[in-house]
MARBA-3410 file (N, C-alpha, C, O; in Angstrom, 1 decimal):
136
15.9,4.0,6.9,15.6,4.1,5.4,16.0,5.5,5.0,15.8,6.5,5.8 ~ 16.4,5.6,3.8,16.8,6.9,3.3,15.7,7.4,2.3,15.9,7.6,1.1 ~ 14.6,7.6,3.0,13.4,8.0,2.2,12.8,9.3,2.7,12.7,9.5,3.9 ~ 12.4,10.2,1.7,11.6,11.4,2.1,10.2,11.2,1.5,10.1,11.0,0.3 ~ 9.2,11.2,2.3,7.8,11.0,1.9,7.3,12.4,1.6,7.3,13.3,2.4
6.7,12.5,0.4,5.9,13.8,0.2,4.5,13.5,0.7,4.2,12.4,1.1 ~ 3.7,14.5,0.8,2.4,14.4,1.4,1.5,13.4,0.8,0.7,12.6,1.4 ~ 1.5,13.4,-0.6,0.5,12.4,-1.3,0.9,11.0,-1.1,0.1,10.2,-0.9 ~ 2.2,10.8,-1.0,2.7,9.4,-0.7,2.4,9.0,0.7,2.1,7.8,1.0 ~ 2.5,9.9,1.7,2.3,9.6,3.1,0.8,9.2,3.2,0.5,8.2,3.9
-0.1,10.0,2.6,-1.5,9.7,2.7,-1.9,8.5,2.1,-2.7,7.7,2.6 ~ -1.4,8.2,0.9,-1.6,7.0,0.2,-1.2,5.8,1.0,-2.0,4.8,1.1 ~ -0.1,5.9,1.5,0.4,4.7,2.3,-0.5,4.5,3.5,-0.8,3.3,3.9 ~ -0.9,5.6,4.1,-1.9,5.4,5.3,-3.2,4.8,4.9,-3.8,4.1,5.7 ~ -3.6,5.0,3.7,-4.9,4.6,3.2,-4.8,3.0,2.7,-5.7,2.2,2.8
-3.6,2.7,2.2,-3.5,1.4,1.5,-2.7,0.3,2.2,-2.5,-0.8,1.6 ~ -2.3,0.5,3.4,-1.6,-0.5,4.1,-2.1,-0.9,5.5,-2.8,-0.1,6.1 ~ -1.8,-2.0,6.0,-2.2,-2.4,7.3,-1.3,-1.7,8.3,-0.2,-1.3,8.0 ~ -1.7,-1.7,9.5,-0.9,-1.0,10.6,0.5,-1.5,10.7,1.5,-0.7,10.8 ~ 0.7,-2.9,10.7,2.0,-3.4,10.8,2.9,-3.0,9.6,4.1,-2.7,9.8
2.4,-3.0,8.4,3.1,-2.5,7.2,3.4,-1.0,7.3,4.5,-0.6,6.9 ~ 2.5,-0.3,7.8,2.8,1.2,7.9,4.0,1.5,8.8,4.9,2.2,8.4 ~ 4.0,0.9,9.9,5.2,1.2,10.8,6.5,0.6,10.3,7.5,1.1,10.6 ~ 6.4,-0.5,9.6,7.6,-1.1,9.0,8.1,-0.1,7.8,9.3,0.2,7.7 ~ 7.2,0.3,7.0,7.6,1.2,5.9,8.0,2.6,6.3,8.9,3.2,5.6
7.4,3.2,7.2,7.6,4.4,7.7,8.9,4.7,8.6,9.6,5.7,8.5 ~ 9.1,3.7,9.4,10.2,3.8,10.4,11.5,4.3,9.7,12.0,3.6,8.8 ~ 12.1,5.3,10.2,13.3,5.9,9.7,13.2,6.8,8.5,14.1,7.3,8.0 ~ 11.9,6.9,8.1,11.7,7.8,7.0,11.7,9.3,7.3,11.8,9.5,8.5 ~ 11.5,10.2,6.5,11.6,11.6,6.7,10.4,12.3,6.1,9.9,11.9,5.1
10.1,13.4,6.6,9.1,14.4,6.0,9.6,15.8,6.2,10.6,16.0,6.9 ~ 9.0,16.7,5.7,9.2,18.1,5.9,8.1,18.6,6.9,7.0,18.1,7.0 ~ 8.4,19.7,7.5,7.5,20.2,8.5,6.2,20.7,7.8,5.2,20.6,8.5 ~ 6.3,21.1,6.6,5.0,21.5,5.9,4.1,20.3,5.6,3.0,20.5,5.3 ~ 4.7,19.1,5.7,3.8,17.9,5.5,2.6,17.9,6.4,1.5,17.5,5.9
2.8,18.3,7.6,1.7,18.3,8.6,0.6,19.2,8.0,-0.6,18.7,8.0 ~ 0.9,20.3,7.5,-0.1,21.3,7.0,-0.7,20.8,5.7,-1.9,20.8,5.5 ~ 0.2,20.2,4.8,-0.4,19.7,3.6,-1.3,18.5,3.8,-2.3,18.4,3.1 ~ -0.9,17.6,4.6,-1.7,16.4,4.9,-3.1,16.8,5.6,-4.1,16.4,5.1 ~ -3.0,17.7,6.5,-4.2,18.2,7.2,-5.1,18.8,6.2,-6.4,18.6,6.2
-4.6,19.6,5.2,-5.4,20.3,4.3,-6.0,19.2,3.3,-7.2,19.3,2.9 ~ -5.2,18.3,2.9,-5.7,17.3,2.0,-6.8,16.4,2.6,-7.8,16.1,1.9 ~ -6.7,16.1,3.8,-7.7,15.3,4.5,-8.9,16.1,4.7,-10.0,15.6,4.6 ~ -8.8,17.4,5.1,-10.0,18.3,5.1,-10.7,18.4,3.8,-11.9,18.3,3.7 ~ -9.9,18.6,2.7,-10.5,18.7,1.4,-11.3,17.5,1.0,-12.4,17.6,0.5
-10.7,16.4,1.2,-11.3,15.0,0.9,-12.6,14.8,1.7,-13.5,14.3,1.2 ~ -12.6,15.3,2.9,-13.8,15.0,3.8,-14.8,16.1,3.6,-16.0,15.8,3.6 ~ -14.4,17.4,3.5,-15.3,18.5,3.5,-15.8,19.0,2.1,-16.9,19.4,1.9 ~ -14.8,19.2,1.3,-15.1,19.7,0.0,-15.6,18.7,-1.1,-16.7,18.9,-1.7 ~ -14.8,17.7,-1.3,-15.3,16.7,-2.3,-16.0,15.5,-1.7,-16.4,14.6,-2.5
-16.1,15.5,-0.4,-16.9,14.4,0.3,-16.5,13.0,-0.1,-17.4,12.1,-0.3 ~ -15.2,12.7,-0.2,-14.7,11.4,-0.5,-14.5,10.5,0.8,-14.4,9.3,0.7 ~ -14.4,11.2,1.9,-14.2,10.4,3.1,-15.4,10.5,4.0,-16.0,11.6,4.3 ~ -15.9,9.4,4.5,-16.9,9.4,5.5,-16.3,9.8,6.8,-15.1,9.9,6.9 ~ -17.2,10.0,7.8,-16.6,10.4,9.1,-15.7,9.2,9.7,-14.7,9.5,10.3
-16.2,8.0,9.5,-15.4,6.9,10.0,-14.1,6.8,9.2,-13.0,6.6,9.9 ~ -14.1,7.0,7.9,-12.8,6.9,7.1,-11.9,8.1,7.6,-10.7,7.9,7.7 ~ -12.5,9.2,7.8,-11.7,10.4,8.2,-11.0,10.1,9.6,-9.8,10.4,9.7 ~ -11.7,9.5,10.5,-11.2,9.2,11.9,-10.1,8.1,11.7,-9.1,8.2,12.3 ~ -10.3,7.1,10.8,-9.3,6.1,10.7,-8.0,6.7,10.1,-6.9,6.4,10.6
-8.2,7.5,9.0,-7.0,8.1,8.5,-6.2,9.1,9.4,-5.0,9.0,9.5 ~ -6.9,9.9,10.1,-6.3,10.7,11.1,-5.5,9.9,12.1,-4.4,10.2,12.5 ~ -6.2,8.8,12.6,-5.6,8.0,13.6,-4.3,7.3,13.1,-3.3,7.3,13.8 ~ -4.4,6.9,11.9,-3.2,6.2,11.2,-2.0,7.3,11.1,-0.9,7.0,11.4 ~ -2.3,8.4,10.6,-1.3,9.4,10.4,-0.7,9.9,11.8,0.5,10.1,11.9
-1.5,10.0,12.8,-1.1,10.4,14.1,-0.2,9.3,14.7,0.8,9.6,15.4 ~ -0.4,8.1,14.4,0.3,7.0,15.0,1.7,7.0,14.4,2.7,6.7,15.1 ~ 1.9,7.2,13.0,3.2,7.2,12.4,4.0,8.4,12.5,5.2,8.3,12.3 ~ 3.5,9.5,12.7,4.3,10.8,12.8,5.4,10.7,13.7,6.5,11.1,13.3 ~ 5.3,10.1,14.9,6.5,10.1,15.8,7.7,9.2,15.2,8.8,9.4,15.6
7.3,8.3,14.2,8.5,7.5,13.6,9.2,8.3,12.5,10.2,7.8,12.0 ~ 8.7,9.4,12.2,9.2,10.1,11.0,10.1,11.3,11.5,9.7,12.0,12.3 ~ 11.3,11.5,10.9,12.1,12.6,11.3,11.7,13.7,10.4,11.5,13.6,9.2 ~ 11.6,14.9,11.0,11.2,16.1,10.2,12.5,16.9,9.8,13.4,17.3,10.7 ~ 12.7,17.0,8.5,13.9,17.7,8.0,13.6,19.2,8.1,12.6,19.6,7.6
14.6,19.9,8.5,14.5,21.3,8.6,14.7,22.0,7.3,15.6,21.5,6.5 ~ 14.1,23.1,7.0,14.3,24.0,5.9,14.7,25.3,6.4,14.1,25.8,7.4 ~ 15.8,25.9,5.9,16.2,27.2,6.4,16.1,28.2,5.3,15.8,27.9,4.1 ~ 16.2,29.5,5.7,16.2,30.6,4.7,17.2,30.4,3.6,17.0,30.9,2.5 ~ 18.3,29.7,3.9,19.3,29.5,2.9,18.8,28.6,1.8,19.3,28.7,0.7
17.8,27.7,2.1,17.3,26.8,1.1,16.3,27.5,0.1,16.0,27.0,-0.9 ~ 15.9,28.7,0.5,14.8,29.3,-0.2,15.1,29.6,-1.7,14.3,29.3,-2.5 ~ 16.2,30.1,-2.0,16.5,30.5,-3.3,16.7,29.2,-4.2,16.4,29.2,-5.4 ~ 17.4,28.1,-3.6,17.5,26.9,-4.3,16.2,26.2,-4.7,16.0,25.6,-5.7 ~ 15.2,26.3,-3.7,13.9,25.8,-4.0,13.2,26.5,-5.0,12.6,25.9,-5.9
13.3,27.9,-4.9,12.6,28.7,-5.9,13.2,28.5,-7.3,12.5,28.4,-8.3 ~ 14.5,28.3,-7.4,15.2,28.0,-8.7,14.6,26.7,-9.3,14.2,26.6,-10.5 ~ 14.4,25.7,-8.5,13.8,24.4,-9.0,12.4,24.6,-9.5,12.0,24.2,-10.5 ~ 11.6,25.4,-8.6,10.2,25.7,-9.0,10.1,26.4,-10.3,9.3,26.1,-11.1 ~ 11.0,27.5,-10.5,10.9,28.2,-11.7,11.4,27.5,-12.9,10.9,27.6,-14.0
12.6,26.7,-12.7,13.1,26.0,-13.9,12.2,24.8,-14.3,12.1,24.4,-15.5 ~ 11.6,24.2,-13.3,10.9,22.9,-13.6,9.4,23.1,-13.7,8.6,22.1,-14.1 ~ 8.9,24.3,-13.3,7.4,24.6,-13.4,6.7,23.8,-12.4,5.6,23.3,-12.7 ~ 7.3,23.7,-11.2,6.7,23.0,-10.0,6.3,24.0,-9.1,6.7,25.1,-9.1 ~ 5.4,23.6,-8.1,5.0,24.5,-7.1,6.2,24.6,-6.2,7.1,23.8,-6.2
6.2,25.7,-5.3,7.3,25.8,-4.4,7.3,24.6,-3.4,8.3,24.1,-3.0 ~ 6.0,24.2,-3.0,5.9,23.1,-2.1,6.5,21.8,-2.6,7.3,21.2,-1.9 ~ 6.2,21.5,-3.9,6.7,20.2,-4.5,8.3,20.4,-4.7,9.1,19.4,-4.4 ~ 8.7,21.6,-5.0,10.1,21.8,-5.2,10.9,21.7,-3.9,12.1,21.4,-3.9 ~ 10.2,22.0,-2.8,11.0,21.9,-1.5,11.3,20.4,-1.2,12.3,20.1,-0.7
10.3,19.4,-1.6,10.6,18.0,-1.5,11.8,17.6,-2.3,12.6,16.8,-1.9 ~ 11.8,18.1,-3.6,12.9,17.7,-4.5,14.2,18.2,-3.9,15.2,17.5,-3.8 ~ 14.2,19.5,-3.5,15.4,20.0,-3.0,16.0,19.3,-1.7,17.2,19.1,-1.5 ~ 15.0,19.0,-0.8,15.4,18.4,0.5,15.9,17.0,0.2,16.9,16.5,0.8 ~ 15.3,16.3,-0.7,15.8,15.0,-1.1,17.2,15.0,-1.6,18.0,14.2,-1.3
17.4,16.0,-2.5,18.7,16.2,-3.1,19.8,16.6,-2.0,20.9,16.0,-1.8 ~ 19.4,17.6,-1.2,20.3,18.1,-0.2,20.7,17.0,0.8,21.9,17.0,1.3 ~ 19.8,16.1,1.2,20.0,15.1,2.1,20.3,13.7,1.6,20.3,12.7,2.4 ~ 20.5,13.6,0.3,20.7,12.4,-0.4,19.8,11.3,-0.1,20.2,10.2,0.2 ~ 18.5,11.7,-0.3,17.4,10.7,0.0,16.6,10.3,-1.2,16.7,11.1,-2.2
15.9,9.2,-1.2,15.1,8.8,-2.2,13.8,9.5,-2.0,13.3,9.4,-0.8 ~ 13.1,10.1,-3.0,11.9,10.9,-2.8,10.7,9.8,-3.0,10.6,9.3,-4.1 ~ 9.9,9.6,-2.1,8.8,8.8,-2.3,7.6,9.7,-2.7,7.0,10.5,-1.9 ~ 7.1,9.5,-3.9,6.0,10.3,-4.4,5.2,9.5,-5.4,5.7,8.7,-6.2 ~ 3.9,9.8,-5.4,3.0,9.2,-6.4,2.5,10.2,-7.3,1.6,9.9,-8.1
3.0,11.4,-7.3,2.7,12.5,-8.2,3.5,12.3,-9.4,4.7,12.4,-9.3 ~ 2.9,12.0,-10.5,3.8,11.7,-11.7,4.6,13.0,-12.2,5.7,12.7,-12.8 ~ 4.1,14.2,-12.1,4.8,15.3,-12.5,6.0,15.5,-11.5,7.2,15.7,-12.0 ~ 5.8,15.4,-10.2,6.9,15.5,-9.3,7.9,14.4,-9.5,9.1,14.7,-9.6 ~ 7.5,13.2,-9.7,8.4,12.1,-10.0,9.3,12.3,-11.2,10.5,12.1,-11.2
8.6,12.8,-12.3,9.4,13.0,-13.5,10.4,14.1,-13.3,11.6,13.9,-13.7 ~ 10.1,15.2,-12.7,11.1,16.2,-12.4,12.2,15.8,-11.4,13.3,16.1,-11.6 ~ 11.7,15.1,-10.4,12.7,14.8,-9.3,13.7,13.8,-9.8,14.8,13.7,-9.2 ~ 13.4,13.0,-10.7,14.3,12.0,-11.3,15.6,12.6,-11.9,16.6,12.0,-12.1 ~ 15.5,13.9,-12.2,16.6,14.7,-12.7,17.6,15.0,-11.7,18.8,15.2,-12.0
17.2,14.9,-10.4,18.0,15.3,-9.2,18.2,14.1,-8.2,19.3,14.0,-7.7 ~ 17.3,13.3,-8.1,17.3,12.2,-7.0,16.7,10.9,-7.5,16.0,10.9,-8.5 ~ 16.9,9.9,-6.7,16.1,8.6,-7.0,14.7,8.8,-6.5,14.5,9.6,-5.5 ~ 13.8,8.2,-7.1,12.4,8.3,-6.7,11.8,6.9,-6.6,12.3,6.0,-7.3 ~ 10.7,6.8,-5.9,9.9,5.5,-5.8,8.5,6.0,-5.5,8.2,7.0,-4.9
7.6,5.1,-6.0,6.2,5.3,-5.6,5.8,4.4,-4.4,6.5,3.5,-4.0 ~ 4.7,4.6,-3.8,4.2,3.8,-2.7,4.0,2.5,-3.1,4.3,1.6,-2.4 ~ 3.6,2.2,-4.4,3.4,0.9,-4.9,4.7,0.1,-5.0,4.7,-1.1,-4.9 ~ 5.7,0.8,-5.3,7.1,0.2,-5.4,7.5,-0.2,-3.9,8.2,-1.3,-3.8 ~ 7.2,0.5,-3.0,7.5,0.2,-1.6,6.8,-1.0,-1.1,7.4,-1.8,-0.4
5.6,-1.2,-1.6,4.8,-2.3,-1.1,5.2,-3.6,-1.9,4.6,-4.7,-1.6
END
């Protein structure tokens, strides 16, 4: 699949699909290395700060993500990408993190999977986008 999953789409996919569907949808997809950190931080925030995840839900989500990560290719970002990512961030008023997904999707000719409406709106100027709901 020629898909790049941003962090929010990866987490949403893990929460909203059965195990068989997860591996089918994820297989051959790509993420960025920073997705590990963003996902970990989002899960921590949901469980510790805003208390949206019970201990059981937390364990289920962590288990689901851990199971699918081996099926995802991690796209490298190099120092040469830095200025192009920053240009997107500045021109589009996106965070550097979000701009790195847009840049990587463009650079690698991938469809960006995102459920963030602002990221999707901006990314459509550069690449094809889909939401998790469209994948399902």
